N, C-alpha and C positions, 0 to 999 in steps of 0.2 A: 289621737294627742300632739302630733306636731303642728295641725291646723289651732289647735287650743292652746298651743305657746308660742306659736305666731300672733295670735289675736289678741294674747294679754300683753306682748310684747309690743305689739304696735298702739295700744291703749296708753300702756305707759308712757310711751314714746311721745303721745300727743298732750298726755296730761301733767307728764313729771318730769322734769329736766332731769331729775336724780335717776331716774328710771332709763332716759336714754343711754348715760355715763355708764348703769350698770349693763346695757346692753353692749355696749362698745367694751367692755373690760371682757365680757363674756366671749368677744369674739378675738380679744386678743389673747385671753387663756385657751382658746381654741387654736388659734394660729401657733400658739407657742407647743401647744401638745404634738402639734403635726410636727412642728420644725425638730422636738427633740426625737421623735419615732425615727426620721429620716438619718440613713447613714453620713457620715461626717462628711462634706464637702473638701476636696481637693484643691488648691490653689493652683495657678498657674502651673503646669507642668512642663519641663522641657526634654522629658525622655523620647529621643529622635525618633525610634522605630515603629510606625502605626500599622506595622503589620505583624499580627501575633504570632505567625510562624517563624518570621525574620528573627524577631523579639526573644521569641524562645529559645532558636538556636544560636543568636548572636550575642545576647547578653546586652551590658553596656559599654559602650565606647569608653577609655581611661579618662578623657577628659571630662567626663559627666560621672565618674565613680567617684564615691567618700573618699577622703584621704585619709588612710589607716595606716598605721604602724606595722613596720616590715618584718621589726624582733619584740617578743613580748616574752614575759615569763611564763614559761610552761612546762609540762613532764608528761610524758605517755606511761600508763599503766596497762597492767594485766590482770585479769579476774580469773581466776579458775574456773574451769566450765561447772554449769550446773552440777547439783549432786546427785549422782548416779547416773547421770548421762554417759552411754559410751560412744568413744568417737570411731567411726570406721577407719580402716588403716587407709582408705581412698582420701583422707580428710588429716592425715597425719600432721599438716603444716596449722593446722587449727587447734590448737592444745591450749587456746586462753581467749577470753575476750578483751577486746583491746579500746582502749577510750584513751583521751587527752585531758588534761586540767590545766587552763591558763589562771595564774592566781596574783591576788594582788599581795603586797607586802603586811596591809593592815585589814583590820576588820574590814568587810565587804559582803553586801548580797552575793548572794552564788544562782546562777541559771544553768539548768538542763537546756543541751539544743539537741533537737531529735533531727537526724538527716531525713530525705525524702527517697523515694523508691528506688535502690539501687545504688543509693551512695554510702559511702563510707565515713566515719568520724572525719577523715584529712581529707574529703572531697572539696573542689574548689567555694561552693556556697558557703562550706562548713567553715571554711578559713577566713572568707569575708566576715559571717557571723562572729565568728570568736574574736577577732580583733576589734570588730566595732563596739563589743559589748565590754572586753578588755581596756578598751581606751574610754569607755565610757565608767569604768571603777568597778566592773564587776568580776568576781570568778566565774570561771566559764566552764563547763563541761560538755563535750560534745562525743554524741553518741550516735553510733551507726544505725543504719537502718533494719528492723526485724527481717526486711527481704534479702538481705545481704548475707553471703554463706559464712563468714564470720560468727554471724548475730544465731544464725540458723542452726550451726554447728554446734555451740558452746553455750547459748542461753535461752533458747525455745524449749518450751517445756512441752509443746509438740511437734517441732520439727516440720509444722507444714503451716509456712506464712501466709498471711492474708486475712486472716481471720481477727478484726480489728481490736474485739472485746481479749482475745488471749493474748494479741501482742501488746496490747495497754499492759495488762497483767505483768507480762514478761520484763519489759522496758520497766516497770516500778519497781520488778524485784531487781533488776541490774542496779538502777539508780539508787536504792536502799543500802545495795553492798557496797556500791560507790563511795556513799556517803559514811558508812561503817570504816573504810579505807581512808578516805582524805579528813576527816574532821580533827583527825591530830596536825594535821598539815595547815589547815586554814580557819581564820575565825568567819564565820558567819553570821551575818544579820537578819537576814530572809533569805526566803527562796523564792524564785521564778521560774516559769518555763516555755519555751518557744520550740516552734518546729516548724518546716515548710513543706509544702506538698502532702504526700501520705502522713510526713512526721507532724504536719501542724493538724490534722485530723484527730491524730492518735494523743495529742497534747490535749486536746478537749475529753477525750475519754479516761486520760492520766488523772487529769484535774478532777474528775467525776470521783474517780478510784479514791484519790486522796484525800476527798471530804469525808470517805468512810472510814480513810486508815489514820488519817491525820498525823502522818509522819513530818512532811512540808510544811502543810498550810500555807501553799503558794498564793503570794499577795497578788500576782498579778500571771497571767497567760494570755499568750499572742499565738494563733494560727494566721501563719502566712501562706497564700495561696493553697487553701485545703482543698479537696474536692469533698463535694458533698455526699456522692454515693459511689464508692469505691467502684461498684461493680458498672455503672455508667460510665467513670471515668475511665476505665481499662478498656471498654468497650469501643471508646473514642479512640483508643491509642491503637487497638488491632485495626478498626477500620481505616484510619490513617495510611497505615502499611498496605493491607490488603487491596485498598481500592485504588490506591497510587503505584502500584508496579507495572513498569512497563511490561506490556503483554500480558496482566492479569496474573491473577494468583499462581498459576501453573506454571509460570517462569520466574519462582521466588528464588527458588536455589542458583540458578546464574546471575539473578537480580543482586544477591544476597552476596556472592561470591566476587561479583564486580565491584560494589561497595567497599567490602572489605580489603580488596586490593588497592581501592585508591585510600584508603585512610592508610595501608601500610607503605604505600608509595610516600605519603606526606611524614608517616613517623619518619622513614629513615632518611628524608630530607630535613628534619628537625634540627639538625646541627647548624645549621645556616640560614632556616624558614623561621622566622617568628610565628609563629601557628596560633595566635592569639584571637580574642575579641574585634580588636582593631584591624587585624589583617583581614577578618571574615567580614567585617564591616566595609571595609574598602572593597572588597570582591564582590559583596553585595549591591553596594554602589555602582560599580561601574558595570555588571553584568547581574542583573537583578534575575534571580531564578523563579521559576514558575511556584505557585502555592503548592502544586501537585508534587514536584520534586521535593520540597520542604517537608510536606506532611509523610512523604514516603522516608525521608532521612531521619525524622522524630520519632517514625513508627521505626526505623530500625532502631536506633538507640532504646527506644522501650522494650524490644523484643528480646535483644540481646541480654537486658536486665531480668526480664521474663525467664529467658532461658536459665541462668546460671539459677535462679531460685528455683524453680521448677525441678530441674536435675538435682539439686542438693536436698529438696523436700523427699523425690522419689527414692533416693539411694537412703537417705536416714530411716525411712518408714518402710525400705524393703516393700516397697507399693508394685513393682513389677509395671510402671508405666513408661519410662523410658529405659531404664535397666533391667534385664531378665530377672525375676523373681529368684531370689536365693544367691545371687552372682557376687562373688566377694572379689572384688577388686583391690590390688595392690597399690602403693606408690607408682610401679613402673608401667604400669598396663595404660595402655592407650585408651582414650575415651571420646577420640575424635567423631567417631561412628555416631557414640551415643549424642553427642555434643549437636551434630548435624539436624538430629531427631527433633532435641528441644529446641534448636532455633525454627524451628517450621511449626511448631507448638505454640497458639497462639495462647493469651491468659483466659479467654472464655474456654477453650477446650480443658485447660487445667483446672477451670472452677467446676466444670460438667463433669468429666472424667477422675479426676484424684481430689480435689477440695472438697465437693461436696459429698461422694459416696464417704470420704473419712469421717467428716462430722455428724453426718448420718448413720455412721455404724454406732456412733457413742449417742444419739439420739434418733431413734427409730422413727418417731413422729415427727422429725425436723423436715420441713417443707424446701424445695428450693427457693421459692418465694420468700420464704419467712430469713434463711440463710443470706439472700440477698438484703434484706430489709436490717438487717441486722448489720451490716458493712456501710451503714450511713448516718452519717450526723444527725439526720431526723429521728433515728431512734433514740436519741438522749433531746430532743428540743426541748422538753420541761424543764431540764437543766439546763441548757444552755440561755433560755428565756431570762432565768431568775439570776444566772451566775455574772454578777457586773464586774467580776474580774476578770472574765476571757473577754478577748477583742479579736479582730480579725481585718487582717490587710488583704486586700484582694486586686486583681484587675479587671476590668470591664471585658476586656478581650480576653479573658484566659480561657484556653483552649480546651482544657479538660472538663470544662462545665458545660453539660447541656441547657438547651434554651430554658428559662425559668428559673434555675439552678443559683444563681447569683442572688436572683429577687428574693428566691426564698429563703438564703443566708441573709441578706440585709434585713428581712423583715422580722428574722427572729432575732438578729442583735441588734439592730436600731443603730443610734450613735455610735456603738462601740465597734461598729464597720466603717472601715475606710477604703474607700475603692477608687483607684486608680484608673486614667482614662486607658491607656496602654500600659505595655508591659510583656504580653502573652503568659506564659506560664513560668513565673520565676525571675523572666529575663531581665526585671530591674530590681532585682533582690539587691545588688550593690550600688543602685543609683544613689547619689549623696542626697537626695531628697529621703528617699524611701528608707535609708539607713538613718537619718537624722529622726525621721517620723517611729520608727521602730524606738530609740532610744529614749526620746519623750514619753511614747508610751508607758515605759517601764519607770519612768522616774518621775511622772507628775503625781 
């Protein structure tokens, strides 16, 4: 077939000038098609940290950050716990789901923002996104990650975070309730949705769910630095820590205590020490740490988040994994010993020993591999391919992606994917170009 086409084309080229022009147009059409399938190029980019680990830890130096308002119109609200949900005495301080609303005085589009793993609605990255979208004229609702204690205790239907499909349903329910509470306060023209890291992946699942339920009919949805496979990404974080502990994994306890002690020292000095991105950037320039040091630090940060999540899930489900089964802790009982166990527990331990058995008890025929595959954007590939409203911003050096995963995402999303050359994992989220590009994505 190909030889026949070439033969006919060659004959046309020799005998008919119009045929030659037709071939040229075919080539132009082919080149245009290829171009449209490529991820959007990024113009000259001045983010300074070309080490992905350093970028992840340090973020963006202040002189390269977007200029955002310091004061905005906002209120903080509470939602009652999910109906029928019993809150153990241990979590006496978690009596309501908390969120924030930044609002315009006039009619405006409303955007929901979902925090990443281990982050609340008040975290620094959420503050950046909130102020950026408010400045651009949006009402902004900030949502805590389903991996955070406040969400697990008050809004999770299963109390077992990490199942992206269940978490998306829980987030959608929260968003629906919030809209019911605030619609008399704000006048909304359209709805939008975004999230970063795990929140970015959850945004895609929520968008798919909303296609079925049609409460918000989101005009546009942006995934910022999402993982492709949750299982793959958390394995990367676990390995960062376990493969970079001085003295090996058996030295975890002493290494962890040493790191926490250093953090405490910094905290005690915080009255006269500005411990921010600029300080870290100067330290990095002066005495660049090894990749191994930085990987261990990133792994520690993830382990702390995972430990809080695992402890909460175990306590709510009386699973007997960290806490002894049927143990009734009060608000005055010490949990220090149990916390030490949680800090030694990797996310993969949680997956195999608590998460998978929990969901297999609901679906006896569920396999481990099937559950892993459900926690991936690949499980909704047909939707992502056809959902023109969904876009993605990512970094070529994002450390939560395994080899080939970024290529997969850019192939699925095509021109709706924008890839920056540097930034690590969310390190450039407040860079002036990133912020401008986010706003442009939603306003164009």
